[in-house]
C-alpha positions, 0 to 999 in steps of 0.5 A: 422802527424799520421793518425787519427786512431793512437790516438784511442789506447791511448783513448780506452774508450766507448763513452756516450752522453747526449742530451742537448736542442741544442747539444749532449755532449760527456763524458767518464764514466769508472769504478765504485765507488766514482766518479772522475769528470774531466773537461778540458779547451781550446783547449783540451778535455777528451783526456787530462785526459786519463792517470788518467782515466786509472790509477784510473778506477779500484777503482773509477767511472771516468767521463770526459766531452767534452764541447759542441764544443770540443772533440767528442761533437757536434759542433753547429755553432750557440751556446752560447759558454760562461762560464755560458752555459758550467757551466749549461751543466756540472750541467745537466750532474751531475744531469743526472748521479746523481753523489755524493761525487764527487772528482772534477779535473779541468784544464784551463777553466775547473776550472771556469766551474767545480767550477761553477758547484760545487757552483751550486750543493755543496752538491754533491762535496767531494774534489777539485783538481786544475791543472793550472787554474783560477776561477776569472776575469783574472789578465792578458792576455798573448800577444800570447792569445791576438793575437788570439782575434784580431777582425776578424783576430784572430778567422780566424787564429784559425779556418783556421790554427788551430792557437791555438790547434796546437801551444799548442802542443809545447807551453804548455809543457816542455816535448816535447818528450812526445808529440809523433805523436799519442799524437799530433794526439789525441789532434787535431783530433776533431779540424780538419777543420774550422767548428770543431774549433768553440769552440776553437775560442769562448773560447778565445773570452770569456776571459773577459778583461773588466767588460762590457764582460758578462763573467766577472760578472760570474767569479766575482760571482764565486770568491766571492763564492769560500770561501764557498768551503773551508771546502772541502779537496783541492789539488792544482797541478801546472806546474811551467813553465806555461806562461798562468796560472802562479804560481800567479794563484795558490797563489791566490787560496791559499789566498782563501783556506789557508789550501789547499795542494799544489804541484808545478812541477818546470819542468812542463808546462801548460799541467801539466798532460802530463808533470808529470802524473806518479808523479801526480798519487801517489799524487792523491792516497794519497789525496783520501786515506787521505781525505775520503768522509763521506760515505767512512769514515762511511763504515764498515771496 
């Protein structure tokens, strides 16, 4: 395994922190212009967005958050690692930075978190881009994720052996050659011991498999409100070989937002931004250009 220093050359961004009541939240804030807000899932962190940050920071303000317990954020051991808390934290960051005309980019759990924030502050959002995600009660839970939920055993495996972040390095991609030692080191660097894997385990435990789970109602409420965002330009980008957030998740969004654009990369997996970054860039550029925010459309030419 590469040393922890190797991944830094891939992630040469300045660190910023927002002090929340119980922890400090790390985020990247690069470039200037209309903001692109990137929200990761589990078990990744803002490292997942590094190529998009680099591609667009010359023209946009690139803000990428690390959820509490993830990436370079604090990892408190006694904390409400639940969806509503992550949404509240993201809203706090949006308000703190006074972000407006936001283009939201979300992946995995970032979908529910980011869209939850968009519903809380709809006036601040201009566009939505979704990558292999969901924002509704899960219609299924893959067996390999259920195994990480086995009481006591599952969290112990995740935290002792990194049995979620490490397997994802091969199970979430269809392009293993892109996961060089440096890239792999970057993904698992924040999750290097039992204590630092707290959120990785808690995100899995927060998947609501029944209505009695407190996060079920939160996801249900988000899904019910998603039509209120249908006036925004929306781009769906999917890795077609994702075994977790399968194509049926994208199709469910399409029933909610019939006018959303959709692009499927049939040779990409769950980590679609890794598997297809060079093909995603022109799609995003076209989307940002063809769907200007009101402020950009009214600007003098």
